[in-house]
TORLUM-191494 format. One record per atom (N, C-alpha, C): residue in three letters; atom name; x, y, z. Coordinates in Angstrom, 2 decimals. Atoms other than C-alpha are relative to their C-alpha. Example, Ala and Ser with C-alpha at 12.3 -4.5 7.8 and 13.67 -1.06 7.14 Angstrom:
<atoms>
("Ala" "N" (0.89 -1.19 0.00))
("Ala" "CA" (12.30 -4.50 7.80))
("Ala" "C" (0.90 1.20 0.00))
("Ser" "N" (-0.82 -1.19 -0.06))
("Ser" "CA" (13.67 -1.06 7.14))
("Ser" "C" (-0.77 1.09 0.73))
</atoms>
This chain:
<atoms>
("Unk" "N" (0.02 -1.42 0.30))
("Unk" "CA" (21.91 1.74 -11.52))
("Unk" "C" (0.07 0.19 -1.51))
("Unk" "N" (0.12 -0.30 1.43))
("Unk" "CA" (21.63 3.43 -14.87))
("Unk" "C" (1.25 -0.41 -0.79))
("Unk" "N" (-1.15 0.28 0.85))
("Unk" "CA" (24.86 3.67 -16.86))
("Unk" "C" (1.24 -0.27 0.83))
("Unk" "N" (-1.29 0.15 -0.65))
("Unk" "CA" (28.40 2.79 -16.06))
("Unk" "C" (1.01 0.97 -0.57))
("Unk" "N" (-0.91 -1.00 0.54))
("Unk" "CA" (29.84 5.90 -17.68))
("Unk" "C" (0.88 0.53 1.11))
("Unk" "N" (-0.91 -0.54 -1.02))
("Unk" "CA" (32.86 7.30 -15.89))
("Unk" "C" (-0.53 1.31 0.59))
("Unk" "N" (0.34 -1.24 -0.68))
("Unk" "CA" (32.32 10.06 -13.37))
("Unk" "C" (1.28 0.83 0.03))
("Unk" "N" (-1.17 -0.88 0.09))
("Unk" "CA" (34.71 12.93 -14.06))
("Unk" "C" (-0.35 1.39 0.51))
("Unk" "N" (0.25 -1.39 -0.40))
("Unk" "CA" (35.12 16.55 -12.98))
("Unk" "C" (-0.76 0.73 -1.10))
("Unk" "N" (0.69 -0.64 1.14))
("Unk" "CA" (33.94 17.54 -16.47))
("Unk" "C" (-1.43 -0.51 -0.15))
("Unk" "N" (1.32 0.62 0.09))
("Unk" "CA" (30.94 15.22 -16.22))
("Unk" "C" (-0.40 -0.56 1.36))
("Unk" "N" (0.33 0.47 -1.35))
("Unk" "CA" (29.94 15.10 -12.53))
("Unk" "C" (-1.32 -0.77 0.02))
("Unk" "N" (1.21 0.80 -0.18))
("Unk" "CA" (27.32 12.62 -11.37))
("Unk" "C" (-1.03 0.83 0.75))
("Unk" "N" (1.07 -0.82 -0.59))
("Unk" "CA" (24.02 14.36 -10.59))
("Unk" "C" (-1.01 -0.91 0.68))
("Unk" "N" (0.89 0.84 -0.80))
("Unk" "CA" (21.95 12.85 -7.80))
("Unk" "C" (-0.98 0.88 0.77))
("Unk" "N" (1.01 -0.73 -0.77))
("Unk" "CA" (18.71 14.03 -6.20))
("Unk" "C" (-0.75 -0.99 0.89))
("Unk" "N" (0.73 0.79 -0.99))
("Unk" "CA" (17.07 12.64 -3.06))
("Unk" "C" (-1.39 0.60 0.13))
("Unk" "N" (1.37 -0.50 0.06))
("Unk" "CA" (13.28 12.89 -2.97))
("Unk" "C" (-0.88 -0.62 1.08))
("Unk" "N" (1.05 0.44 -0.93))
("Unk" "CA" (10.64 12.71 -0.22))
("Unk" "C" (-1.24 0.87 -0.26))
("Unk" "N" (1.24 -0.72 0.22))
("Unk" "CA" (7.26 14.36 0.23))
("Unk" "C" (0.17 1.52 0.09))
("Unk" "N" (-0.07 -1.44 -0.20))
("Unk" "CA" (7.95 17.80 1.69))
("Unk" "C" (1.37 0.61 -0.13))
("Unk" "N" (-1.39 -0.45 0.12))
("Unk" "CA" (11.75 18.02 1.34))
("Unk" "C" (0.46 0.78 1.22))
("Unk" "N" (-0.50 -0.64 -1.22))
("Unk" "CA" (12.26 19.00 4.98))
("Unk" "C" (0.57 -1.00 1.01))
("Unk" "N" (-0.52 0.99 -0.97))
("Unk" "CA" (13.11 15.72 6.79))
("Unk" "C" (0.96 -0.98 -0.68))
("Unk" "N" (-0.82 1.10 0.53))
("Unk" "CA" (14.33 12.68 4.88))
("Unk" "C" (0.93 0.42 -1.13))
("Unk" "N" (-0.86 -0.29 1.16))
("Unk" "CA" (15.59 14.04 1.56))
("Unk" "C" (1.10 1.02 0.31))
("Unk" "N" (-1.14 -0.87 -0.32))
("Unk" "CA" (17.59 17.01 2.96))
("Unk" "C" (1.02 -0.69 0.91))
("Unk" "N" (-0.94 0.76 -0.84))
("Unk" "CA" (19.08 14.62 5.53))
("Unk" "C" (0.86 -0.89 -0.89))
("Unk" "N" (-0.76 0.83 0.95))
("Unk" "CA" (20.09 12.24 2.72))
("Unk" "C" (0.99 0.86 -0.78))
("Unk" "N" (-0.88 -0.92 0.74))
("Unk" "CA" (21.51 15.17 0.74))
("Unk" "C" (1.19 0.41 0.86))
("Unk" "N" (-1.07 -0.44 -0.90))
("Unk" "CA" (23.50 16.40 3.74))
("Unk" "C" (0.99 -1.11 0.32))
("Unk" "N" (-0.88 1.13 -0.31))
("Unk" "CA" (24.86 12.96 4.63))
("Unk" "C" (0.85 -0.35 -1.22))
("Unk" "N" (-0.75 0.38 1.21))
("Unk" "CA" (25.82 12.16 1.04))
("Unk" "C" (1.07 1.05 -0.29))
("Unk" "N" (-0.98 -1.07 0.21))
("Unk" "CA" (27.52 15.56 0.66))
("Unk" "C" (1.16 -0.12 0.99))
("Unk" "N" (-1.02 0.16 -1.04))
("Unk" "CA" (29.37 15.00 3.95))
("Unk" "C" (0.97 -1.13 -0.36))
("Unk" "N" (-0.84 1.14 0.37))
("Unk" "CA" (30.64 11.59 2.79))
("Unk" "C" (0.85 0.32 -1.23))
("Unk" "N" (-0.74 -0.41 1.20))
("Unk" "CA" (31.65 12.99 -0.61))
("Unk" "C" (1.16 0.92 0.40))
("Unk" "N" (-1.03 -0.93 -0.46))
("Unk" "CA" (33.56 15.80 1.13))
("Unk" "C" (1.12 -0.74 0.74))
("Unk" "N" (-1.00 0.78 -0.74))
("Unk" "CA" (35.29 13.34 3.48))
("Unk" "C" (0.96 -0.72 -0.93))
("Unk" "N" (-0.83 0.74 0.95))
("Unk" "CA" (36.58 11.44 0.46))
("Unk" "C" (0.66 0.91 -1.04))
("Unk" "N" (-0.62 -0.95 0.92))
("Unk" "CA" (37.64 14.61 -1.39))
("Unk" "C" (-0.54 -0.10 -1.42))
("Unk" "N" (0.60 0.22 1.32))
("Unk" "CA" (35.22 13.94 -4.27))
("Unk" "C" (-0.99 1.09 -0.40))
("Unk" "N" (0.99 -1.06 0.23))
("Unk" "CA" (33.31 17.25 -4.25))
("Unk" "C" (-0.17 0.36 -1.48))
("Unk" "N" (0.05 -0.41 1.41))
("Unk" "CA" (34.18 18.03 -7.90))
("Unk" "C" (-0.66 -1.03 -0.90))
("Unk" "N" (0.53 1.08 0.81))
("Unk" "CA" (32.72 14.73 -9.08))
("Unk" "C" (-1.50 -0.21 0.15))
("Unk" "N" (1.43 0.20 -0.27))
("Unk" "CA" (29.17 15.08 -7.75))
("Unk" "C" (-0.75 1.32 0.09))
("Unk" "N" (0.95 -1.08 -0.22))
("Unk" "CA" (26.24 17.46 -7.95))
("Unk" "C" (-1.14 -0.65 0.79))
("Unk" "N" (0.93 0.64 -0.94))
("Unk" "CA" (23.92 16.69 -5.02))
("Unk" "C" (-1.13 0.97 0.34))
("Unk" "N" (1.17 -0.84 -0.25))
("Unk" "CA" (20.39 18.00 -4.47))
("Unk" "C" (-1.06 -0.84 0.70))
("Unk" "N" (1.17 0.69 -0.54))
("Unk" "CA" (17.09 17.13 -2.82))
("Unk" "C" (-1.23 0.79 -0.40))
("Unk" "N" (1.27 -0.62 0.40))
("Unk" "CA" (13.45 17.86 -3.58))
("Unk" "C" (-1.15 -0.78 0.62))
("Unk" "N" (1.22 0.65 -0.49))
("Unk" "CA" (9.90 17.03 -2.55))
("Unk" "C" (-0.99 -0.17 -1.13))
("Unk" "N" (1.03 0.18 1.02))
("Unk" "CA" (7.02 15.69 -4.59))
("Unk" "C" (-1.19 0.92 0.25))
("Unk" "N" (1.06 -0.97 -0.30))
("Unk" "CA" (4.74 18.23 -2.87))
("Unk" "C" (0.61 1.39 0.10))
("Unk" "N" (-0.46 -1.39 -0.10))
("Unk" "CA" (4.97 22.00 -2.64))
("Unk" "C" (-0.27 0.58 1.39))
("Unk" "N" (0.40 -0.45 -1.33))
("Unk" "CA" (4.09 22.16 1.08))
("Unk" "C" (1.00 0.94 0.67))
("Unk" "N" (-1.00 -0.71 -0.81))
("Unk" "CA" (7.38 23.59 2.36))
("Unk" "C" (1.03 0.78 -0.83))
("Unk" "N" (-0.97 -0.66 0.88))
("Unk" "CA" (9.05 25.39 -0.58))
("Unk" "C" (0.67 1.17 0.72))
("Unk" "N" (-0.79 -1.08 -0.59))
("Unk" "CA" (11.85 27.66 0.65))
("Unk" "C" (0.38 -0.19 1.45))
("Unk" "N" (-0.29 0.22 -1.42))
("Unk" "CA" (11.94 26.27 4.18))
("Unk" "C" (1.29 -0.79 0.18))
("Unk" "N" (-1.17 0.82 -0.31))
("Unk" "CA" (15.10 24.89 5.80))
("Unk" "C" (-0.46 -1.38 0.46))
("Unk" "N" (0.33 1.33 -0.50))
("Unk" "CA" (15.27 21.27 6.93))
("Unk" "C" (-0.63 0.12 1.39))
("Unk" "N" (0.66 0.09 -1.30))
("Unk" "CA" (13.15 20.34 9.95))
("Unk" "C" (1.04 0.14 1.12))
("Unk" "N" (-0.96 -0.26 -1.09))
("Unk" "CA" (14.78 21.44 13.22))
("Unk" "C" (0.50 -1.30 0.65))
("Unk" "N" (-0.44 1.28 -0.58))
("Unk" "CA" (14.85 17.85 14.56))
("Unk" "C" (0.98 -0.71 -0.94))
("Unk" "N" (-0.94 0.58 0.97))
("Unk" "CA" (16.54 16.64 11.37))
("Unk" "C" (1.35 0.69 0.11))
("Unk" "N" (-1.25 -0.77 -0.12))
("Unk" "CA" (19.12 19.42 11.68))
("Unk" "C" (0.73 -0.34 1.30))
("Unk" "N" (-0.58 0.30 -1.31))
("Unk" "CA" (19.67 18.66 15.37))
("Unk" "C" (0.73 -1.35 -0.02))
("Unk" "N" (-0.59 1.34 0.06))
("Unk" "CA" (20.34 14.95 14.79))
("Unk" "C" (1.23 0.02 -0.92))
("Unk" "N" (-1.11 -0.05 0.95))
("Unk" "CA" (22.55 15.63 11.77))
("Unk" "C" (1.21 0.71 0.62))
("Unk" "N" (-1.11 -0.77 -0.59))
("Unk" "CA" (24.63 18.24 13.64))
("Unk" "C" (0.71 -0.80 1.09))
("Unk" "N" (-0.62 0.87 -1.00))
("Unk" "CA" (25.22 15.73 16.45))
("Unk" "C" (1.02 -0.94 -0.63))
("Unk" "N" (-0.89 0.89 0.74))
("Unk" "CA" (26.95 13.63 13.79))
("Unk" "C" (0.95 0.77 -0.91))
("Unk" "N" (-0.92 -0.82 0.78))
("Unk" "CA" (28.88 16.54 12.28))
("Unk" "C" (-0.45 0.28 -1.43))
("Unk" "N" (0.55 -0.21 1.34))
("Unk" "CA" (26.59 16.86 9.25))
("Unk" "C" (-0.86 1.26 0.00))
("Unk" "N" (0.78 -1.23 0.15))
("Unk" "CA" (25.18 20.23 8.14))
("Unk" "C" (-1.09 -0.22 -1.06))
("Unk" "N" (1.11 0.04 0.96))
("Unk" "CA" (21.77 20.39 6.45))
("Unk" "C" (-0.29 1.43 -0.42))
("Unk" "N" (0.06 -1.40 0.42))
("Unk" "CA" (21.90 23.58 4.43))
("Unk" "C" (-1.00 0.29 -1.11))
("Unk" "N" (0.89 -0.22 1.14))
("Unk" "CA" (19.37 23.07 1.65))
("Unk" "C" (-1.31 0.65 0.42))
("Unk" "N" (1.34 -0.56 -0.15))
("Unk" "CA" (16.02 24.79 1.25))
("Unk" "C" (-0.95 -0.85 -0.82))
("Unk" "N" (0.97 0.87 0.68))
("Unk" "CA" (12.92 22.83 0.29))
("Unk" "C" (-0.38 0.55 -1.37))
("Unk" "N" (0.49 -0.33 1.35))
("Unk" "CA" (11.97 22.79 -3.37))
("Unk" "C" (-0.83 -1.17 -0.50))
("Unk" "N" (0.85 1.04 0.58))
("Unk" "CA" (9.49 20.85 -5.46))
("Unk" "C" (0.75 -0.66 -1.16))
("Unk" "N" (-0.56 0.74 1.12))
("Unk" "CA" (10.69 18.13 -7.81))
("Unk" "C" (-0.77 0.39 -1.26))
("Unk" "N" (0.62 -0.44 1.26))
("Unk" "CA" (10.02 19.34 -11.36))
("Unk" "C" (0.19 -1.05 -1.08))
("Unk" "N" (-0.14 1.00 1.07))
("Unk" "CA" (9.43 17.22 -14.49))
("Unk" "C" (1.36 0.05 -0.71))
("Unk" "N" (-1.31 -0.09 0.68))
("Unk" "CA" (12.66 18.56 -16.05))
("Unk" "C" (1.14 -0.63 0.82))
("Unk" "N" (-0.99 0.68 -0.84))
("Unk" "CA" (14.56 17.05 -13.08))
("Unk" "C" (0.21 -1.45 -0.46))
("Unk" "N" (-0.11 1.37 0.49))
("Unk" "CA" (13.86 13.64 -14.64))
("Unk" "C" (1.16 -0.14 -0.99))
("Unk" "N" (-1.08 0.03 0.99))
("Unk" "CA" (16.24 14.46 -17.47))
("Unk" "C" (1.31 0.49 0.60))
("Unk" "N" (-1.19 -0.65 -0.56))
("Unk" "CA" (18.67 16.58 -15.45))
("Unk" "C" (0.87 -0.94 0.84))
("Unk" "N" (-0.75 0.80 -0.96))
("Unk" "CA" (19.68 13.99 -12.86))
("Unk" "C" (0.32 -1.40 -0.52))
("Unk" "N" (-0.43 1.35 0.37))
("Unk" "CA" (21.58 10.72 -13.32))
("Unk" "C" (-0.66 -1.06 0.88))
("Unk" "N" (0.61 0.92 -0.95))
("Unk" "CA" (20.00 9.13 -10.26))
("Unk" "C" (-1.00 0.77 0.86))
("Unk" "N" (1.09 -0.61 -0.76))
("Unk" "CA" (16.70 9.97 -8.54))
("Unk" "C" (-0.42 -1.02 1.05))
("Unk" "N" (0.24 0.96 -1.08))
("Unk" "CA" (16.27 8.33 -5.14))
("Unk" "C" (-1.19 0.41 0.87))
("Unk" "N" (1.19 -0.23 -0.80))
("Unk" "CA" (12.83 8.20 -3.54))
("Unk" "C" (0.17 -0.64 1.37))
("Unk" "N" (-0.11 0.51 -1.36))
("Unk" "CA" (12.55 7.70 0.21))
("Unk" "C" (-1.00 -1.10 0.31))
("Unk" "N" (1.01 1.03 -0.24))
("Unk" "CA" (9.43 5.52 0.02))
("Unk" "C" (-0.77 -0.28 -1.29))
("Unk" "N" (0.73 0.41 1.21))
("Unk" "CA" (7.07 3.83 -2.42))
("Unk" "C" (-0.98 1.06 -0.49))
("Unk" "N" (0.94 -1.04 0.42))
("Unk" "CA" (4.53 6.66 -2.42))
("Unk" "C" (0.71 1.05 -0.86))
("Unk" "N" (-0.74 -0.99 0.78))
("Unk" "CA" (7.14 9.16 -3.61))
("Unk" "C" (0.60 -0.60 -1.26))
("Unk" "N" (-0.47 0.72 1.19))
("Unk" "CA" (8.59 6.57 -5.98))
("Unk" "C" (-1.13 -0.01 -1.05))
("Unk" "N" (1.14 0.02 0.92))
("Unk" "CA" (5.12 6.20 -7.52))
("Unk" "C" (-0.28 1.39 -0.56))
("Unk" "N" (0.20 -1.39 0.47))
("Unk" "CA" (4.74 10.00 -7.71))
("Unk" "C" (1.00 0.37 -1.07))
("Unk" "N" (-1.05 -0.28 0.99))
("Unk" "CA" (8.04 10.24 -9.58))
("Unk" "C" (-0.27 -0.75 -1.29))
("Unk" "N" (0.30 0.81 1.19))
("Unk" "CA" (7.06 7.42 -11.94))
("Unk" "C" (-1.16 0.61 -0.80))
("Unk" "N" (1.13 -0.63 0.69))
("Unk" "CA" (3.81 9.26 -12.73))
("Unk" "C" (0.44 1.20 -0.83))
("Unk" "N" (-0.53 -1.13 0.78))
("Unk" "CA" (5.82 12.29 -13.86))
("Unk" "C" (0.69 -0.49 -1.27))
("Unk" "N" (-0.71 0.61 1.12))
("Unk" "CA" (7.70 9.97 -16.24))
("Unk" "C" (-0.98 -0.85 -0.82))
("Unk" "N" (1.09 0.72 0.65))
("Unk" "CA" (4.64 9.07 -18.31))
("Unk" "C" (0.44 -0.88 -1.17))
("Unk" "N" (-0.47 0.80 1.13))
("Unk" "CA" (6.63 7.75 -21.28))
("Unk" "C" (1.04 -1.04 0.43))
("Unk" "N" (-0.99 0.92 -0.56))
("Unk" "CA" (8.91 5.70 -18.99))
("Unk" "C" (1.37 0.15 -0.67))
("Unk" "N" (-1.31 -0.30 0.59))
("Unk" "CA" (11.96 7.40 -20.50))
("Unk" "C" (1.11 -0.07 1.05))
("Unk" "N" (-1.02 -0.15 -1.05))
("Unk" "CA" (13.74 7.73 -17.15))
("Unk" "C" (-0.13 -1.03 1.12))
("Unk" "N" (0.29 0.98 -1.04))
("Unk" "CA" (12.49 4.72 -15.20))
("Unk" "C" (1.22 -0.68 0.60))
("Unk" "N" (-1.17 0.70 -0.50))
("Unk" "CA" (15.93 3.16 -14.91))
("Unk" "C" (0.82 0.84 0.97))
("Unk" "N" (-0.76 -0.82 -0.95))
("Unk" "CA" (17.23 6.10 -12.90))
("Unk" "C" (-0.80 0.40 1.23))
("Unk" "N" (0.83 -0.24 -1.18))
("Unk" "CA" (14.35 6.27 -10.40))
("Unk" "C" (0.03 -1.27 0.86))
("Unk" "N" (-0.13 1.14 -0.90))
("Unk" "CA" (15.12 3.97 -7.46))
("Unk" "C" (-0.42 0.40 1.42))
("Unk" "N" (0.25 -0.26 -1.41))
("Unk" "CA" (14.36 3.65 -3.77))
("Unk" "C" (1.33 0.14 0.73))
("Unk" "N" (-1.23 -0.21 -0.76))
("Unk" "CA" (17.00 4.92 -1.35))
("Unk" "C" (0.48 -1.28 0.66))
("Unk" "N" (-0.40 1.19 -0.74))
("Unk" "CA" (16.94 1.68 0.58))
("Unk" "C" (0.41 -1.16 -0.91))
("Unk" "N" (-0.60 0.98 0.92))
("Unk" "CA" (17.90 -0.25 -2.56))
("Unk" "C" (1.50 -0.12 0.28))
("Unk" "N" (-1.43 -0.02 -0.32))
("Unk" "CA" (21.40 0.65 -1.30))
("Unk" "C" (0.28 -0.31 1.46))
("Unk" "N" (-0.16 0.28 -1.42))
("Unk" "CA" (20.81 -0.24 2.35))
("Unk" "C" (0.33 -1.47 0.21))
("Unk" "N" (-0.31 1.40 -0.27))
("Unk" "CA" (22.57 -3.43 3.49))
("Unk" "C" (-1.02 -0.66 0.95))
("Unk" "N" (1.07 0.50 -0.87))
("Unk" "CA" (19.70 -3.76 6.01))
("Unk" "C" (-1.31 0.66 -0.45))
("Unk" "N" (1.09 -0.75 0.62))
("Unk" "CA" (16.76 -2.72 3.77))
("Unk" "C" (-1.36 -0.03 0.71))
("Unk" "N" (1.29 0.04 -0.69))
("Unk" "CA" (13.94 -3.64 6.16))
("Unk" "C" (-1.14 -0.15 -0.98))
("Unk" "N" (1.15 0.06 0.92))
("Unk" "CA" (10.66 -2.97 4.37))
("Unk" "C" (0.26 0.78 -1.29))
("Unk" "N" (-0.36 -0.69 1.23))
("Unk" "CA" (12.49 -0.99 1.66))
("Unk" "C" (-0.30 1.49 0.01))
("Unk" "N" (0.36 -1.42 -0.05))
("Unk" "CA" (11.26 2.43 2.81))
("Unk" "C" (0.72 0.71 1.14))
("Unk" "N" (-0.50 -0.86 -1.07))
("Unk" "CA" (12.80 5.27 4.80))
("Unk" "C" (-1.24 0.57 0.67))
("Unk" "N" (1.22 -0.47 -0.65))
("Unk" "CA" (10.08 5.99 7.39))
("Unk" "C" (-0.01 1.52 0.16))
("Unk" "N" (0.13 -1.44 -0.19))
("Unk" "CA" (8.77 9.54 7.68))
("Unk" "C" (0.02 0.30 1.49))
("Unk" "N" (-0.11 -0.26 -1.44))
("Unk" "CA" (9.91 10.85 11.09))
("Unk" "C" (-0.80 1.22 0.46))
("Unk" "N" (0.60 -1.32 -0.25))
("Unk" "CA" (7.83 14.06 10.87))
("Unk" "C" (-0.85 0.06 1.26))
("Unk" "N" (0.91 -0.05 -1.16))
("Unk" "CA" (5.23 13.16 13.51))
("Unk" "C" (0.53 -0.79 1.20))
("Unk" "N" (-0.57 0.78 -1.09))
("Unk" "CA" (7.53 11.09 15.69))
("Unk" "C" (0.95 0.82 0.85))
("Unk" "N" (-0.95 -0.66 -0.88))
("Unk" "CA" (10.02 11.92 18.40))
("Unk" "C" (1.41 -0.06 -0.56))
("Unk" "N" (-1.40 -0.04 0.41))
("Unk" "CA" (13.78 12.28 18.26))
("Unk" "C" (0.53 -1.37 -0.40))
("Unk" "N" (-0.46 1.35 0.37))
("Unk" "CA" (14.25 8.49 18.10))
("Unk" "C" (-0.27 -0.28 -1.48))
("Unk" "N" (0.34 0.19 1.41))
("Unk" "CA" (12.51 8.47 14.71))
("Unk" "C" (0.99 0.72 -0.91))
("Unk" "N" (-0.96 -0.77 0.79))
("Unk" "CA" (14.85 11.17 13.39))
("Unk" "C" (1.38 -0.65 0.04))
("Unk" "N" (-1.27 0.70 -0.13))
("Unk" "CA" (17.87 9.27 14.72))
("Unk" "C" (0.00 -1.26 -0.86))
("Unk" "N" (0.13 1.21 0.81))
("Unk" "CA" (16.65 6.06 13.08))
("Unk" "C" (0.14 0.32 -1.49))
("Unk" "N" (-0.08 -0.43 1.40))
("Unk" "CA" (16.19 7.86 9.74))
("Unk" "C" (1.44 0.37 -0.35))
("Unk" "N" (-1.39 -0.38 0.25))
("Unk" "CA" (19.70 9.32 10.04))
("Unk" "C" (0.86 -1.25 -0.21))
("Unk" "N" (-0.80 1.23 0.10))
("Unk" "CA" (21.19 5.84 10.59))
("Unk" "C" (-0.28 -0.73 -1.32))
("Unk" "N" (0.37 0.65 1.27))
("Unk" "CA" (19.27 4.36 7.63))
("Unk" "C" (0.66 0.73 -1.16))
("Unk" "N" (-0.53 -0.78 1.11))
("Unk" "CA" (20.37 7.21 5.37))
("Unk" "C" (1.52 -0.02 -0.03))
("Unk" "N" (-1.47 0.06 -0.02))
("Unk" "CA" (23.99 7.08 6.51))
("Unk" "C" (0.48 -1.34 -0.59))
("Unk" "N" (-0.36 1.33 0.54))
("Unk" "CA" (24.20 3.32 5.81))
("Unk" "C" (-0.20 -0.05 -1.52))
("Unk" "N" (0.34 0.05 1.43))
("Unk" "CA" (22.48 3.66 2.44))
("Unk" "C" (0.92 0.89 -0.82))
("Unk" "N" (-0.87 -0.94 0.72))
("Unk" "CA" (24.55 6.69 1.42))
("Unk" "C" (1.42 -0.53 -0.13))
("Unk" "N" (-1.35 0.56 0.04))
("Unk" "CA" (27.81 4.96 2.30))
("Unk" "C" (0.08 -1.08 -1.07))
("Unk" "N" (0.02 1.07 1.01))
("Unk" "CA" (26.91 1.91 0.19))
("Unk" "C" (-0.09 0.58 -1.41))
("Unk" "N" (0.16 -0.65 1.30))
("Unk" "CA" (25.78 4.12 -2.68))
("Unk" "C" (1.30 0.65 -0.45))
("Unk" "N" (-1.24 -0.69 0.36))
("Unk" "CA" (28.95 6.21 -2.61))
("Unk" "C" (1.12 -1.01 -0.29))
("Unk" "N" (-0.99 1.05 0.29))
("Unk" "CA" (31.13 3.07 -2.42))
("Unk" "C" (-0.15 -0.50 -1.43))
("Unk" "N" (0.29 0.49 1.36))
("Unk" "CA" (29.44 1.88 -5.61))
("Unk" "C" (0.38 1.04 -1.06))
("Unk" "N" (-0.27 -1.05 0.98))
("Unk" "CA" (29.69 5.22 -7.41))
("Unk" "C" (1.48 0.35 -0.08))
("Unk" "N" (-1.40 -0.38 -0.03))
("Unk" "CA" (33.27 5.87 -6.35))
("Unk" "C" (0.84 -0.87 -0.94))
("Unk" "N" (-0.71 0.89 0.93))
("Unk" "CA" (34.38 2.90 -8.47))
("Unk" "C" (0.01 0.56 -1.42))
("Unk" "N" (0.10 -0.60 1.34))
("Unk" "CA" (33.37 4.96 -11.54))
("Unk" "C" (0.73 1.32 -0.12))
("Unk" "N" (-0.69 -1.29 0.02))
("Unk" "CA" (35.32 8.09 -10.57))
("Unk" "C" (1.35 -0.15 -0.69))
("Unk" "N" (-1.30 0.00 0.71))
("Unk" "CA" (38.22 8.84 -12.93))
("Unk" "C" (0.71 1.29 0.21))
</atoms>
């Protein structure tokens, strides 16, 4: 990960999860990560967001199947879809793409490679990384959404464990 600067209430860690449309994978990751942060009482130390590399669904809530699966696990998905903007590259401390296509899209926005060290794949934090990508469940059934939830919960837990060591 980028720096090892301490994470404080005055300097919260800013993280954004990114997929294509910002209605399935990235809002699920945002919701899970927020849920884990809340469980550990670390809300003041993190700013958590999600975005899409496309503008297909701006303003829409998370996909109903994503919300259904998350709610079964006690996680609320409350964000509204937004497009990842070039200024987000500077704003966030960590930018996590759900797959290589979105990773490449983010890298293209960073033409001078100023922010490359903070753009990573979500499954870089998964203890069972598989092919390294969070699959898009959009056209699949409920099993696909459940699988994505499990991948994101595992990855988010590992990520938060790592970041929590920097909280002061």
